[in-house]
C-alpha positions in Angstrom: 90.2 -62.3 26.3 87.4 -63.7 28.3 86.5 -61.5 31.3 85.6 -63.5 34.5 82.0 -63.2 35.6 81.5 -60.3 37.9 84.5 -58.2 36.8 84.4 -55.1 34.7 85.4 -55.2 31.0 86.5 -51.6 31.0 88.1 -49.3 33.6 88.9 -45.6 33.2 90.5 -43.3 35.7 90.1 -39.6 35.1 89.1 -40.3 31.6 92.0 -42.6 30.7 92.1 -46.4 30.4 93.7 -47.5 33.7 93.3 -49.8 36.6 95.1 -48.1 39.4 94.5 -45.1 41.7 96.8 -43.4 44.3 97.2 -45.3 47.6 96.7 -41.9 49.2 93.2 -41.4 47.7 90.8 -40.2 50.4 88.0 -42.4 48.9 90.1 -45.4 49.9 91.1 -44.1 53.3 87.8 -42.5 54.5 85.1 -43.3 52.0 85.4 -39.6 51.1 83.4 -39.7 47.9 80.2 -40.8 46.1 79.1 -43.2 43.4 76.4 -43.8 40.8 75.4 -47.1 39.3 73.9 -46.6 35.8 72.1 -49.1 33.7 72.6 -49.0 30.0 70.4 -50.3 27.2 71.0 -50.2 23.4 74.3 -48.4 24.0 72.8 -45.6 26.0 72.8 -44.8 29.7 69.4 -44.8 31.3 68.2 -41.7 33.3 71.7 -40.1 32.9 70.4 -36.6 33.7 69.0 -37.8 37.0 72.2 -39.6 37.9 74.3 -36.5 37.2 71.9 -34.3 39.1 72.1 -36.6 42.2 75.9 -36.7 41.8 76.2 -32.9 41.7 73.9 -32.6 44.8 76.0 -35.2 46.7 79.2 -33.4 45.8 77.8 -30.1 47.1 76.7 -31.8 50.3 80.2 -33.2 50.9 82.0 -30.0 49.5 83.7 -32.1 46.8 84.2 -30.2 43.5 81.8 -31.9 41.0 83.1 -33.1 37.6 82.1 -30.8 34.7 78.7 -32.3 33.8 79.0 -32.0 30.0 82.3 -33.7 29.7 81.3 -36.3 32.3 78.1 -37.1 30.3 80.2 -37.6 27.1 82.6 -39.9 28.9 79.8 -42.0 30.3 78.0 -42.1 26.9 81.1 -43.2 25.1 81.6 -46.1 27.5 78.0 -47.1 27.1 78.1 -46.9 23.3 80.8 -49.6 23.2 78.3 -52.2 24.4 74.6 -52.9 23.7 73.8 -53.4 27.3 76.0 -52.7 30.3 76.2 -51.5 33.9 78.4 -48.5 34.6 79.7 -47.6 38.0 81.0 -44.1 38.5 83.0 -43.2 41.6 84.0 -39.6 42.4 86.4 -39.0 45.3 88.0 -36.0 46.8 91.3 -37.3 45.5 94.7 -38.1 47.0 95.4 -36.6 50.5 98.0 -33.9 50.9 98.6 -34.9 54.5 97.6 -37.6 57.0 94.3 -37.1 58.9 90.7 -36.1 58.2 91.4 -32.4 57.5 91.1 -31.1 54.0 93.7 -28.8 52.6 91.6 -27.5 49.7 94.3 -28.3 47.2 93.1 -31.9 46.6 92.4 -32.9 43.0 89.4 -35.2 42.6 89.6 -38.7 41.3 87.0 -40.0 38.8 86.7 -43.7 38.2 84.4 -45.3 35.7 83.9 -49.1 35.5 81.8 -51.0 32.9 80.3 -54.3 33.7 78.3 -56.8 31.6 74.5 -56.4 32.2 73.0 -58.4 35.0 70.2 -61.0 34.9 66.6 -59.8 34.2 64.6 -58.6 37.2 62.0 -61.0 38.7 58.8 -59.5 37.4 56.6 -61.9 39.3 58.0 -61.0 42.7 60.8 -61.7 45.1 61.1 -63.0 48.6 62.2 -60.5 51.2 63.3 -60.7 54.9 63.6 -58.1 57.6 67.1 -57.1 58.5 68.4 -57.2 62.1 70.8 -54.3 61.6 69.6 -50.9 62.4 70.7 -48.0 60.2 72.3 -45.0 62.0 70.5 -41.7 61.7 72.6 -38.8 60.4 70.7 -36.0 58.6 73.9 -34.6 57.3 74.3 -37.6 55.1 70.7 -38.6 54.6 69.9 -39.3 50.9 73.5 -39.2 49.8 75.0 -42.1 47.9 78.4 -41.8 49.6 81.1 -44.5 49.5 80.7 -45.7 53.0 78.5 -48.8 52.6 79.6 -50.7 55.8 76.0 -50.9 57.2 74.8 -52.4 53.9 77.6 -54.9 53.9 76.8 -56.0 57.5 73.1 -56.3 56.6 73.9 -58.4 53.6 76.0 -60.7 55.7 72.9 -61.7 57.7 71.6 -64.2 55.1 72.9 -66.6 52.5 69.7 -68.1 51.1 69.8 -67.4 47.4 66.0 -67.4 47.3 65.8 -64.3 49.4 66.5 -61.3 47.2 66.6 -58.4 49.7 66.2 -57.4 53.4 64.2 -54.4 54.5 66.1 -52.2 57.0 64.8 -49.9 59.8 66.7 -47.0 61.4 67.8 -46.8 65.0 64.5 -45.1 65.9 62.4 -47.8 64.2 61.6 -46.0 61.0 61.4 -48.1 57.8 64.1 -46.8 55.5 64.9 -49.1 52.5 66.4 -52.4 51.4 70.2 -53.1 51.4 70.3 -52.0 47.7 66.9 -50.7 47.0 64.2 -48.3 47.9 60.8 -49.6 49.1 57.3 -48.6 48.3 54.0 -49.5 50.0 50.4 -49.4 48.8 47.5 -48.8 51.2 44.0 -48.4 49.7 45.4 -47.5 46.3 47.7 -44.8 47.8 51.4 -45.1 47.2 54.0 -44.2 49.8 57.8 -44.5 50.3 59.8 -43.7 53.4 60.9 -40.1 53.9 64.7 -40.1 53.8 65.5 -37.0 56.0 67.5 -39.0 58.6 69.2 -41.8 56.7 69.0 -43.8 53.5 69.9 -43.3 49.9 67.5 -41.4 47.6 67.6 -43.7 44.6 67.2 -42.5 41.0 64.6 -45.2 40.3 62.7 -43.9 43.4 62.6 -40.5 41.7 61.4 -42.0 38.5 58.6 -44.0 40.1 57.5 -41.0 42.0 57.2 -39.0 38.8 55.4 -41.8 37.0 52.9 -42.1 39.9 52.0 -38.4 39.7 51.8 -38.6 35.9 49.3 -41.5 36.1 47.2 -40.0 38.8 48.3 -42.3 41.6 48.3 -40.5 45.0 51.9 -40.6 46.2 53.6 -39.4 49.4 56.9 -39.6 51.1 56.1 -40.4 54.7 57.6 -41.6 58.0 56.8 -45.3 57.9 57.2 -48.0 60.5 56.7 -51.7 61.0 53.0 -51.4 61.6 52.5 -49.6 58.2 54.7 -52.2 56.5 52.6 -55.1 58.0 49.4 -53.4 56.8 50.6 -52.8 53.2 48.5 -54.4 50.5 51.3 -54.2 48.0 55.0 -53.8 48.4 57.7 -53.3 45.8 61.3 -52.5 45.6 63.1 -50.1 43.2 66.7 -50.0 41.9 68.3 -48.3 38.9 69.4 -51.7 37.5 66.3 -53.8 38.3 63.5 -51.3 37.9 60.4 -52.3 39.9 60.5 -55.7 41.7 57.2 -56.7 43.4 57.5 -58.4 46.8 55.6 -61.7 46.8 56.7 -62.8 50.3 57.8 -60.9 53.3 59.0 -63.0 56.3 56.8 -65.9 55.2 53.8 -63.7 54.6 52.4 -63.8 51.1 52.0 -60.5 49.3 50.3 -60.3 45.9 51.6 -57.8 43.3 48.5 -55.6 42.9 47.1 -53.1 40.5 49.2 -50.1 41.5 52.4 -52.1 41.2 51.4 -53.5 37.8 50.4 -50.1 36.5 53.7 -48.6 37.4 55.6 -51.6 36.0 53.8 -51.1 32.7 54.5 -47.3 32.7 58.2 -47.9 33.4 58.7 -50.7 30.8 59.3 -48.4 27.7 61.6 -46.2 29.7 63.6 -49.2 31.0 63.9 -50.6 27.5 65.1 -47.3 26.1 62.1 -46.9 23.9 61.0 -43.7 25.6 62.5 -40.9 27.7 61.2 -39.6 31.0 
């Protein structure tokens, strides 16, 4: 059977082939859960240990019992092995509610959903066009960095444009701090020094953000996580975006201003390539 474009070719719920969850699931009612999006190449999930580490951290932050990591890794690896290239989306929720309302009884049994999609198109290595988003992200340190299920801010931000030539929008927080893109983390280069926004008030701490930070240190590139603003963005000599599925995407145009992919971006792209192709491990 031919799977329509954009739909998964495999769905597992709690480790079993299925396509339904309880209508009482708190992930559906409240966004009470987390997710990971994992790129797979040559039948293997990329950076699986980092994804599982972030998932466990997020579960701890939300007081959701985390799935057993060994069994979960096997489940993900089996799904990846059935296809040469794929995208896996893992959703973990607190599970079906035992009563109406926000309160947690403590007796909930978590729900684990794994979806497998065909691989997406290749990333634009020569650069993408980016806009500035009008939406401002709310600041909430309790959820900062966590990849929780409530993505309403990102949905509203993505509704702001329909031009297919614009790949992403950069978003600022309510206090004016540069945070990220709708679906990516952002890095700036000033005088050969690499920086990315500190995510202690809002935003998602991406796995590829972690990978790029490690590669920068490994290759002797000065790297910091800093509070960044519009002025620092405007002064950047290089700008690039990161995402677990697209790797490093240089920004070639920001709000009509040309930005050239520079030496730091190119060095990191080259360092990432064997990891992204599954030829090396981090």
